[in-house]
C-alpha beads as a LAMMPS data file, in Angstrom:
LAMMPS data file: protein, C-alpha beads

71 atoms
70 bonds

1 atom types
1 bond types

-500.0 500.0 xlo xhi
-500.0 500.0 ylo yhi
-500.0 500.0 zlo zhi

Masses

1 110.0

Atoms # bond

1 1 1 -250.118 190.664 -202.223
2 1 1 -250.118 187.350 -200.391
3 1 1 -250.618 184.024 -202.136
4 1 1 -254.095 183.687 -200.625
5 1 1 -255.173 187.140 -201.880
6 1 1 -253.686 186.313 -205.275
7 1 1 -255.675 183.056 -205.503
8 1 1 -258.845 184.813 -204.302
9 1 1 -258.528 187.494 -206.965
10 1 1 -257.889 184.853 -209.662
11 1 1 -260.959 182.901 -208.476
12 1 1 -262.985 186.122 -208.509
13 1 1 -261.970 186.726 -212.136
14 1 1 -262.928 183.177 -213.091
15 1 1 -266.331 183.492 -211.413
16 1 1 -267.036 186.858 -213.052
17 1 1 -265.853 185.597 -216.450
18 1 1 -268.186 182.582 -216.200
19 1 1 -271.042 184.600 -214.659
20 1 1 -271.157 182.532 -211.481
21 1 1 -273.205 184.222 -208.751
22 1 1 -274.563 182.978 -205.421
23 1 1 -277.928 182.419 -207.150
24 1 1 -276.445 180.437 -210.046
25 1 1 -275.060 181.314 -213.475
26 1 1 -275.942 184.718 -214.900
27 1 1 -274.975 184.840 -218.584
28 1 1 -275.796 188.551 -218.922
29 1 1 -273.441 189.441 -216.084
30 1 1 -270.683 187.323 -217.658
31 1 1 -271.070 189.016 -221.042
32 1 1 -271.073 192.479 -219.474
33 1 1 -267.900 191.718 -217.492
34 1 1 -266.168 190.230 -220.549
35 1 1 -267.024 193.278 -222.642
36 1 1 -265.708 195.597 -219.905
37 1 1 -262.392 193.754 -219.532
38 1 1 -261.909 193.237 -223.278
39 1 1 -262.329 196.954 -223.918
40 1 1 -259.507 197.720 -221.479
41 1 1 -257.296 195.029 -223.023
42 1 1 -258.090 196.296 -226.536
43 1 1 -256.892 199.764 -225.535
44 1 1 -253.557 198.223 -224.520
45 1 1 -253.257 196.889 -228.112
46 1 1 -252.742 193.250 -227.151
47 1 1 -254.695 190.217 -228.434
48 1 1 -258.145 189.753 -226.890
49 1 1 -257.655 186.398 -225.197
50 1 1 -258.904 185.168 -221.851
51 1 1 -255.290 184.903 -220.697
52 1 1 -254.596 188.555 -221.496
53 1 1 -257.871 189.578 -219.865
54 1 1 -256.901 187.667 -216.735
55 1 1 -253.434 189.274 -216.765
56 1 1 -255.113 192.691 -216.976
57 1 1 -257.408 191.858 -214.029
58 1 1 -254.452 190.674 -211.940
59 1 1 -252.345 193.731 -212.858
60 1 1 -249.713 191.609 -214.600
61 1 1 -250.348 193.071 -218.063
62 1 1 -249.786 196.634 -216.865
63 1 1 -246.571 195.565 -215.097
64 1 1 -245.294 193.826 -218.245
65 1 1 -246.017 196.936 -220.304
66 1 1 -244.230 199.213 -217.792
67 1 1 -241.234 196.871 -217.770
68 1 1 -241.130 196.831 -221.587
69 1 1 -241.126 200.643 -221.698
70 1 1 -238.129 200.945 -219.390
71 1 1 -235.886 198.776 -221.580

Bonds

1 1 1 2
2 1 2 3
3 1 3 4
4 1 4 5
5 1 5 6
6 1 6 7
7 1 7 8
8 1 8 9
9 1 9 10
10 1 10 11
11 1 11 12
12 1 12 13
13 1 13 14
14 1 14 15
15 1 15 16
16 1 16 17
17 1 17 18
18 1 18 19
19 1 19 20
20 1 20 21
21 1 21 22
22 1 22 23
23 1 23 24
24 1 24 25
25 1 25 26
26 1 26 27
27 1 27 28
28 1 28 29
29 1 29 30
30 1 30 31
31 1 31 32
32 1 32 33
33 1 33 34
34 1 34 35
35 1 35 36
36 1 36 37
37 1 37 38
38 1 38 39
39 1 39 40
40 1 40 41
41 1 41 42
42 1 42 43
43 1 43 44
44 1 44 45
45 1 45 46
46 1 46 47
47 1 47 48
48 1 48 49
49 1 49 50
50 1 50 51
51 1 51 52
52 1 52 53
53 1 53 54
54 1 54 55
55 1 55 56
56 1 56 57
57 1 57 58
58 1 58 59
59 1 59 60
60 1 60 61
61 1 61 62
62 1 62 63
63 1 63 64
64 1 64 65
65 1 65 66
66 1 66 67
67 1 67 68
68 1 68 69
69 1 69 70
70 1 70 71
């Protein structure tokens, strides 16, 4: 994944988390996205923080968990 793709995906997460759409801010969409991501993070049994949610979205949380299992 190139640096530009990485930054784009991080910006996409931020926009979804805040509910930013081309038509403005959509609070319902933000809450739905947060609930979706938090449920996945909860299943991984890690604290439900924005940082952990962002790590999950970027694939970093899964990589950390795989690395922890191998050691």
